[in-house]
N, C-alpha and C positions, 0 to 999 in steps of 0.2 A: 451229381449221385455222390452218397458216402458208400464206403467201400462195405461190404458185408462182412461177415466175424471170421469166416474162413479166408475171405480177402484178406483180411487184418493179421489174421494170423502164419497164414503164407509168406506175407510180407517181410517175417521176422527171421533168421537164420535162422535151418536147422538144427544145428550143433546146440545153439542157443536154448533154442525149446524142449530138445531134449533134456539136457541139462535142469531146467525151470521144472519140467512136469516129473523128473527124479528127485529133485529137493526134498528135505523137510516140509520146510518154509509151505511149500504149494502143495504139497497133502495132508497137514494137519491145516491151515490155519485158509487156503483160498478156497477149499472144498464147501460149495453149497453157498458163497455171497453171493448177493445183489449190486443191481448199482445204487442199493440206498443202504445195504450194510458194508458195503467196501469203503463208503467213509471212513467209518469208526478205523478201520485197518490203515488208511491211508494220512489219517490223526497220528499214528503211534510212532510214524517215520520220522528216524533225526537224521537222515541223510539220502543224496541221491546215488546211483552209480549202477554198472555193469555187473559187473563179478567180481568177489570178494577173492583178490589171489591168495590169502593167507589161509581160506579156510577150500579154493578152490568149487563155493558156490555161490549160485546166483545171488543177489541183494535181493533182500523185500521189495523193495523197491521193485527191481525188476520185475520179480514175481507177479507183484499188482499191477503192473504194467500189462501184460499177457493178459492176465486174469479180466481187464478192463478192456483190452480187443475182442475177448469170449464174448462178454458182456456187451458189446457193443450198444452202447448207450444211446438215447436220442439226441437230437441238437438240441433240445431243450435244457437236458440236465444233465452235458455237456459246461453250455453258456452259464448253470447254475454254477459249476465245479468251478469255476472260473472266476465269479463273482466278487467272490470274499477275499482281498488281497492279503488278510491275516494268515490264511489258509495254503501257505508259502508252497506246502509239498503236494500239496494237492494241487495246486494249479501247475507246478511243473510235468507232476504226474500227467494232468490232462492234454498240457502242452505237446508233451510226448506221443499223447494215445493221437493228436490231431494230425501232428507230421506224420503218423504213418494211414490214418484212417481215412484223409479228406482230401480231395480234389486242390489240385494247388492254388486255384485264386482264394480259394474258401481257406488254406493253410496260414497266407498272407494275409487274408481278411483280419483275421482271428489272434495271430500270435504279435502280429504287429503292435496289436495294442497295449502288449503288456510290455515295449521297449520303456514304458516311462516308470514301469515297476522295478525299484533297486534294492529289494529288501538281500537279502544275505543267503545263500544256501550251501550247508557242508557237501562236499561230493569226494566219494572216495574213488580214489586212481589206483596205476598201480603201487605205486611209492605211498602212499600211501595217503589222509586225508588232506584235506585242502578247501580252502575257502573263494567263490564267486557269486557274482550276481546275480537275478532275476533275469535281467535286460542282456548280460555277457550269454547266459545260456539260453535268451529267447535267439539271440543270434546265431552261436553255433548251428542251434532247429535249424534254420534260414538259407545259412551260406556255406556248411559243413557236408562232408560227404558221410562224417561218421561221429559219434558222439558213442562216451562208456564202452568206446572201441566194437558198437556194434553199426552195422551199416544203415545207413539212413535210405530209403526210398529216393529215387531223383525224380526231383522236379525242374521245372525249365526256372529260367532268370525272370526275375521281377520287369523286366526292361521287355524283355519277348511279350509276356501278359497282358503288358501295356499299348503295345504295339498291337495285338491282334483283339484290344477294346475289351478284354474280360477284367483289368483291373483301371479306378481310376491314377495319376501321380501319387506318389505319396508325399505325404507333407508330414513331417515330422512332429513331435510336440515339442521341441525347443526352439521350431520355424514359430508356430504358436507361439510358445509363450515370448517369442522375440518382438514377433510383431505389434504382443500387447503393448508391451515395453516400450516397443519405440509409441507405441498411439496414450501411452500414458503421457512419457516425455513431454511430442507434443500439446497434448491436452494440456500439459502443467506450464509449461513455455508461455502457451496463449492467456490461460489466466495470473499468471506474472504480470505481463505485461498489461493486460487488463490494469492488473490494481496498481501498479505503478504508473498507469493513466489517472486514477481514481486517485491517488495519491498526492500529484502533480495539483487537480484540482481540489482537494484540500489546502494543499498549502496556498493556492493562489487566494481560497476564499479568508485563510487563518491570516494572509499578510493587509487583507482591508479591516480587520476586525479592529476594533479601538478598545484597549485590552488596557482593564484598569490599572494603576501602580503599586496597587496593593495587592493582584491578583494573585502574583503568583507565592505571596508572602505566608496570604490564608492559607491555599494551597498547600503547601509544603506543614506549616501549622495543623494544619485538619490531618496532613495523612500522619506527623508525626504523633498525633493524638489517637490516632487508629492505631498505627502499632502499639503504645504504650498499653492500650483498652487491649489488645490481643495478646500481651504478654501477660495484664494482669488475668485475665478470663484464664487463659493456659496455666497460668501458677495457681490458679484457684481449683480448677480441673484435676492438677496433679496432686494438689492437698489433700484432695475431696476423694481421690482413689488412692491416694495414700491410708488419709481416715476409714475408710471402707475396707482395708486392706487390713488396719492394725485392728478394728472391731471384728472380725473375722476372727483373727487368731484368739484375741480375750475370749469370743467365744468357742472356740475349740477349747481354749486353755483353760476356762470354769467347765466345759463338760465333762473335760479327763481329771478336774480335778472332783467335781460332783462323783464321778465315776469309783475313783481312789476312795475319796471317802464313807462313800458305799460299800465299799470292798473291805473297810479297815473297820464300818461296825459290824459288819455280817461275822467279821471274823472274831472280834470281840464277842459278839453274841454267842459264836457256837467257843469259846473258848470260855464265858460263862459257865454255858451249858453244861460243859465236859466236866467243870470242877464242881459245878451241883452234885453231877453224877457221882463225882469222883468220892465228893462228901457224904452221899445218902449211899453208896455202895458198902453193902456189909461182907465180913470175912465168910469165910464158908464153915457158917456153922447151918445146927442144925433148923429149921424154923419155926418147928416143936417146941425146941426147946427154950427154957429160959434166957438164960444167956444173950441168944438171937436177940428176943425181945428187946433187953435191957440194953444193948448194946443201941438198937433200933432207935428209942428215946432220947437218948445222949446224942446222935445225929443227929435227928432233927429238934432238937434242946427242949424235950420234957424231962421234968425231973422226977 
């Protein structure tokens, strides 16, 4: 059976727990999280690790791990967390949760499936950041006594569980792939032998055939004609593509030219209109005076 939430928390060292509970991230970011909303926080993770020695604070990863132990999600939810290989930090956090919360047989069963995951993870160590792969991380969870300077709960060796009948013998993914490759090679060699036998039969039949003297000459001539036809078709096709490209360019040039002409006409009309207005425009005279009307008659051409 899976541990309770209280058992999960008690399996973590008390010093680490107290540091997590007193940290800013725990108080501000982990309050009120559920098994659904915690995913959003996990997707923000950029690295895995235990303590940040430069600030002497627990990492966001380990705070969310403690929160997950508190939430103690159902096995269906845990399997869902593991299902998406692209969410690598969600997988890494869930794997650590399984290592603390599940019985030994289930730990091996669930975590060994991740041996075929080779994604890179950024890990914060005491001397700085480093890169490890998911399969290395899983191997450390199953075989080491500590990770991120945290003591892991003790579990029996796999061989002991196999002897007790709790686990079946382990078959690695690589072994399955090797068996598949071996079977493919055997099938390929069998098919090659069959094809060789068929070729020999064809040769025997061919030997017994009476071939006309000009058979190969005609064959060669036809091949040459086909080759020439292909060249001509390719030439015509290339030429038509060039023509289409040329036509497109010409169309674009015509459109640009028409647009320029329209702009010239508009500018010319505006210029003429301005000149007309300048012609008609009168000096600053009193509209009621005789001088104003004499000047206006001159401008519009009336004697």
